[in-house]
C-alpha positions in Angstrom: 17.4 15.9 6.0 19.0 12.5 5.7 18.4 10.4 2.6 20.0 7.5 0.8 22.6 9.7 -0.8 23.8 11.5 2.3 23.6 8.7 4.8 27.1 7.8 6.1 26.2 4.3 7.4 27.1 1.3 5.2 24.4 -0.6 3.4 24.9 -3.7 5.5 23.5 -1.7 8.5 20.1 -2.3 6.9 20.0 -5.9 8.0 20.1 -5.5 11.8 17.6 -2.7 11.6 15.3 -4.8 9.4 15.6 -7.7 11.8 14.9 -5.5 14.8 11.8 -3.9 13.3 10.5 -7.2 12.0 10.9 -8.6 15.5 9.0 -5.6 16.9 6.0 -6.2 14.7 6.1 -9.9 15.6 6.2 -9.0 19.3 3.2 -6.7 18.9 1.3 -9.3 17.0 2.1 -11.9 19.6 0.9 -9.7 22.4 -2.3 -8.8 20.6 -2.9 -12.5 19.8 -2.4 -13.7 23.4 -5.7 -12.9 25.0 -7.7 -14.6 22.2 -5.5 -17.7 22.3 -5.8 -18.2 26.0 -9.5 -17.2 26.1 -10.9 -20.7 26.5 -8.5 -21.6 29.3 -8.8 -18.2 31.0 -12.6 -18.1 30.6 -12.5 -14.8 28.7 -15.8 -14.1 27.1 -16.3 -12.8 23.5 -17.5 -9.4 24.8 -14.3 -9.1 26.8 -12.2 -9.8 23.8 -14.2 -7.2 21.8 -13.6 -4.7 24.6 -9.9 -5.5 24.6 -9.7 -4.9 20.8 -11.6 -1.7 21.0 -9.3 -0.4 23.7 -6.2 -1.3 21.5 -7.5 0.7 18.6 -8.9 3.5 20.6 -5.4 4.2 21.8 -3.5 3.0 18.8 -5.2 5.4 16.4 -4.1 8.6 18.1 -0.7 7.0 19.1 -0.1 6.4 15.4 -1.2 9.8 14.4 0.8 11.7 16.9 3.7 9.3 17.2 5.7 10.7 14.3 6.8 13.7 16.3 8.2 11.5 19.1 10.0 9.4 16.5 11.7 12.4 15.1 12.9 13.4 18.6 13.7 10.1 20.3 14.7 8.0 17.3 13.0 4.9 15.9 14.8 2.4 18.2 14.0 4.3 21.3 10.4 4.3 20.3 10.7 0.5 19.7 12.0 0.1 23.3 9.0 2.1 24.6 6.6 -0.1 22.6 8.2 -3.2 24.1 7.9 -1.6 27.6 4.2 -1.0 26.9 3.9 -4.7 26.0 5.5 -5.7 29.3 3.0 -3.6 31.3 0.1 -4.8 29.1 1.0 -8.5 29.7 1.4 -7.9 33.4 -2.1 -6.4 33.5 -3.7 -9.1 31.4 -2.3 -11.8 33.7 -4.5 -10.4 36.5 -7.5 -11.9 34.8 -10.2 -9.4 35.5 -12.2 -7.4 32.9 -10.8 -4.1 34.1 -7.3 -5.5 33.9 -7.9 -6.7 30.3 -9.2 -3.3 29.3 -6.2 -1.7 30.8 -4.0 -4.2 29.0 -5.6 -3.2 25.7 -5.0 0.5 26.4 -1.3 -0.3 27.0 -1.0 -2.4 23.9 -2.5 0.4 21.8 0.6 2.5 22.8 2.7 -0.2 21.3 0.7 -0.9 18.2 0.2 2.7 17.1 3.8 3.9 16.7 5.6 0.7 15.7 4.9 0.9 12.0 5.7 4.7 11.6 8.9 4.1 13.6 9.9 1.3 11.3 9.1 3.3 8.2 11.1 6.3 9.4 14.2 4.1 10.1 14.2 1.7 7.2 13.4 4.4 4.6 16.7 6.1 5.1 18.7 2.8 5.0 17.3 1.2 1.9 17.6 2.2 -1.8 14.5 3.3 -3.6 14.7 0.2 -5.8 14.7 -2.2 -2.9 12.2 -0.3 -0.7 9.0 -2.2 -1.6 10.6 -5.6 -0.9 12.4 -4.6 2.3 9.2 -3.1 3.7 7.3 -6.3 2.7 9.8 -8.4 4.6 9.3 -6.2 7.6 5.6 -6.6 7.4 5.9 -10.4 7.7 6.4 -9.8 11.4 2.7 -9.9 11.8 2.4 -13.4 10.4 5.5 -14.5 12.3 4.0 -13.3 15.6 0.6 -14.9 14.8 2.1 -18.3 13.8 4.3 -18.4 16.9 1.4 -17.5 19.1 -0.9 -20.1 17.6 1.7 -22.8 18.0 3.2 -22.1 21.4 0.6 -20.3 23.5 -2.2 -22.9 23.5 0.2 -25.6 24.7 1.6 -23.3 27.4 -1.9 -22.3 28.5 -3.0 -25.9 28.8 0.1 -27.2 30.6 1.1 -24.3 32.8 -1.8 -21.8 32.8 -2.7 -18.6 31.0 -0.5 -16.4 33.2 2.6 -18.2 31.9 1.6 -17.2 28.3 1.5 -13.6 29.3 4.8 -14.0 31.2 6.5 -15.5 28.1 5.4 -12.6 25.9 6.6 -10.2 28.6 10.0 -11.8 28.8 10.3 -11.6 25.0 9.5 -7.9 25.2 12.2 -7.4 27.9 14.8 -9.2 25.6 13.6 -7.0 22.7 14.3 -3.9 24.8 17.9 -5.1 25.3 18.3 -5.6 21.6 16.8 -2.3 20.6 18.9 -0.3 23.1 22.1 -2.2 22.0 21.4 -1.3 18.4 20.2 2.3 19.1 23.6 4.1 19.2 24.5 2.9 15.7 21.2 4.3 14.2 20.9 7.6 16.1 20.5 10.5 13.7 23.0 13.3 13.9 20.4 15.8 12.8 18.2 18.4 14.4 14.6 17.1 14.6 12.2 19.0 12.5 9.8 21.4 14.2 6.6 20.0 15.8 3.5 19.7 13.6 0.1 20.7 14.8 -3.1 18.8 13.8 -3.7 20.8 10.7 -0.1 20.4 9.5 -0.3 16.6 10.0 -3.5 16.4 8.0 -1.9 18.5 5.4 0.8 15.9 4.9 -1.9 13.6 3.6 -4.2 16.1 1.9 -1.4 18.1 0.0 -0.5 15.1 -2.2 -3.4 13.4 -3.9 -1.4 10.2 -4.3 -0.9 10.0 -0.5 -4.6 10.9 0.1 -5.8 8.1 -2.1 -3.5 5.7 -0.3 -5.2 6.7 2.9 -8.6 6.3 1.3 -7.8 2.9 -0.1 -6.3 1.6 3.1 -9.6 1.8 4.9 -11.5 -0.9 2.9 -8.3 -2.9 2.5 -7.8 -3.0 6.3 -11.5 -3.8 6.8 -11.2 -6.7 4.4 -8.1 -8.0 6.1 -9.5 -7.9 9.6 -12.7 -9.5 8.4 -10.8 -12.4 6.7 -8.9 -13.0 9.9 -11.8 -12.8 12.3 -15.0 -14.1 10.6 -13.8 -16.3 7.8 -14.2 -19.5 9.9 -17.8 -18.5 10.7 -18.4 -18.0 7.0 -17.0 -21.4 6.2 -19.0 -23.3 8.8 -22.3 -21.3 8.3 -22.4 -20.8 4.5 -19.7 -22.7 2.7 -20.6 -26.1 4.1 -17.2 -26.6 5.8 -16.7 -28.3 9.1 -15.0 -26.4 11.9 -11.7 -28.1 11.2 -12.0 -27.6 7.5 -12.8 -23.9 7.9 -9.7 -23.6 10.2 -7.6 -25.3 7.5 -9.0 -22.9 4.9 -8.0 -19.9 7.1 -4.6 -21.4 7.5 -4.3 -21.5 3.7 -5.3 -17.8 3.7 -2.6 -17.0 6.3 0.0 -18.9 4.3 -1.1 -16.9 1.3 -0.7 -13.7 3.2 2.9 -14.6 4.2 3.7 -15.5 0.6 1.9 -12.3 -0.6 3.9 -10.0 1.6 7.1 -11.2 0.2 5.9 -11.9 -3.4 4.2 -8.6 -3.9 7.1 -6.7 -2.5 9.5 -8.5 -4.8 7.2 -7.9 -7.8 6.9 -4.2 -6.9 10.7 -4.0 -6.6 11.3 -5.7 -9.9 8.7 -3.7 -11.8 9.3 -0.4 -9.9 5.5 0.0 -9.8 4.2 -0.2 -6.3 1.0 1.6 -7.0 0.2 -0.7 -9.9 0.8 -3.7 -7.8 -1.6 -2.3 -5.1 -4.3 -1.9 -7.8 -3.9 -5.5 -8.8 -4.0 -6.6 -5.1 -7.2 -4.5 -4.6 -8.9 -6.1 -7.6 -7.8 -9.6 -6.4 -9.2 -9.2 -2.9 -12.5 -7.8 -4.3 -12.8 -10.7 -6.7 -12.0 -13.4 -4.0 -14.4 -11.8 -1.5 -17.2 -11.7 -4.1 -16.6 -15.2 -5.3 -16.6 -16.7 -1.7 -19.4 -14.5 -0.5 -21.9 -15.0 -3.3 -21.0 -18.4 -4.9 -18.5 -20.0 -2.5 -20.5 -23.1 -1.8 -20.4 -24.2 -5.4 -16.6 -24.2 -5.6 -16.1 -27.5 -3.8 -13.6 -28.1 -1.0 -10.5 -27.8 -3.2 -11.8 -24.7 -4.9 -12.6 -23.1 -1.6 -9.1 -23.8 -0.3 -7.5 -22.4 -3.4 -9.6 -19.2 -3.4 -9.0 -18.8 0.4 -5.2 -18.9 -0.3 -5.7 -16.3 -3.1 -7.8 -14.3 -0.7 -5.0 -14.2 1.9 -2.4 -13.5 -0.9 -4.2 -10.3 -1.6 -6.2 -9.2 1.5 -3.2 -10.0 3.9 -0.4 -9.3 1.5 -0.7 -5.6 0.6 0.8 -4.0 3.7 4.5 -3.9 2.9 4.0 -2.4 -0.6 1.6 0.1 0.9 4.0 1.3 3.6 6.8 1.5 1.0 4.7 3.7 -1.2 4.0 6.0 1.7 7.7 6.2 2.4 8.4 7.0 -1.3 5.9 9.8 -1.5 6.3 11.4 1.9 8.6 14.3 2.6 11.8 12.5 3.6 12.1 14.3 6.9 8.5 13.6 7.7 8.2 9.9 6.9 7.2 9.0 10.4 4.5 11.6 10.7 3.1 10.9 7.2 3.0 7.2 7.8 1.2 7.7 11.1 -1.3 10.0 9.6 -2.1 7.6 6.8 -2.3 4.6 9.1 -4.9 6.5 11.1 -7.2 5.9 8.1 -6.2 2.2 8.1 -7.1 1.8 11.7 -10.4 3.5 11.1 -11.1 0.7 8.7 -10.2 -1.8 11.3 -12.7 -0.2 13.7 -15.5 0.1 11.2 -15.2 -3.4 9.8 -17.0 -5.3 12.6 -19.9 -2.9 12.5 -20.3 -3.2 8.7 -20.1 -7.0 8.8 -22.5 -7.2 11.7 -25.1 -4.9 10.1 -25.0 -6.6 6.7 -25.0 -10.0 8.3 -28.1 -9.0 10.3 -30.1 -7.9 7.4 -28.8 -10.4 4.8 -26.0 -12.9 5.3 -22.3 -13.1 6.1 -21.7 -13.8 2.4 -23.4 -10.6 1.6 -21.2 -8.8 4.1 -18.1 -10.0 2.2 -19.6 -8.8 -1.0 -20.2 -5.4 0.6 -16.5 -5.3 1.7 -15.6 -6.3 -1.9 -17.5 -3.3 -3.2 -15.7 -1.0 -0.8 -12.3 -2.5 -1.7 -13.1 -2.0 -5.4 -13.9 1.7 -4.6 -10.5 2.0 -2.8 -8.8 0.4 -5.8 -10.4 2.9 -8.2 -9.2 5.7 -5.9 -5.7 4.3 -6.2 -5.9 4.2 -10.0 -7.3 7.7 -10.0 -4.5 9.0 -7.7 -1.8 7.4 -9.9 -2.6 10.1 -12.6 -1.4 12.8 -10.2 2.2 13.3 -11.3 2.7 16.7 -9.7 6.0 17.1 -7.9 5.8 16.8 -4.2 
């Protein structure tokens, strides 16, 4: 086993690894963002985008669950190269323009989305001190916002001026350059240890179930993920339909939420590092997202424009800012030679929340309203927060 005390590499080696793994997440986010951004120009229908997303998660969930074993054998940076290669293939397929090609692209991108976070966790956890772990992991998680912002700024202009195929080509070129970076860095970060034995399904599930603290992290991640994806996908509709906002104003409010998410990923990580209390920070985040979702869902129209924008920013601060502290807490609790496998197993629960969220929102919206759907998500998030609080009282040694 290699930990912070036995690692022979100097501390500055953290920075290239952190940069590479942040770039990997940004690249994955950019690729996942691309079809939705070019949809109006490429005449991609909503049902096709839904099919694409389902394909991504259908592959991403098992890829995350089982990817830890490959990480232990191939190394995190080789996995990063394979994720980038999957993006190249996915973008090439998406550029063909047909529904079947878009479905195949989603399946390929699932192979990139699933293992990238466990690979990053396994690499960074052995390069960072315990005191800095929460902040470093939060910095890494800003890759999602970086990719989304770059995609929202660059891809629409390219789609309009050159055509959708050039958007996919640009993402593919970025992925090829990333492969060169990952392979250049890989020799410096190759473990000189024998990979641990393979784990079967029962053993992987036991990594989560054996420690109540990890199990409650997995449980809480489902409603937290559902809240995050709902904020990103249906908040504009909530704003225009029930909050009295124009389309442009609703988009501006969502931009405030995304900015809050970026600040949150760094701010919460720094706070957790300073206080050495990642789980307590997660409890505060859970309470915050539940409060914001309830306020906007049940009484958002009475807040006024300024109030809605402020609450949207606070909503993003919590619902989009929890990921880095969450991953850092998994890395802290996991067996240090099984960080990749444990992270992948816990993230399987998170991705299940991403899959379930559209169904929950659609059902509640159908029988009540979209505001009621956000209130339902708030109740679920509150339940996940209580689970975190309950799990914090398990102080048994791992």
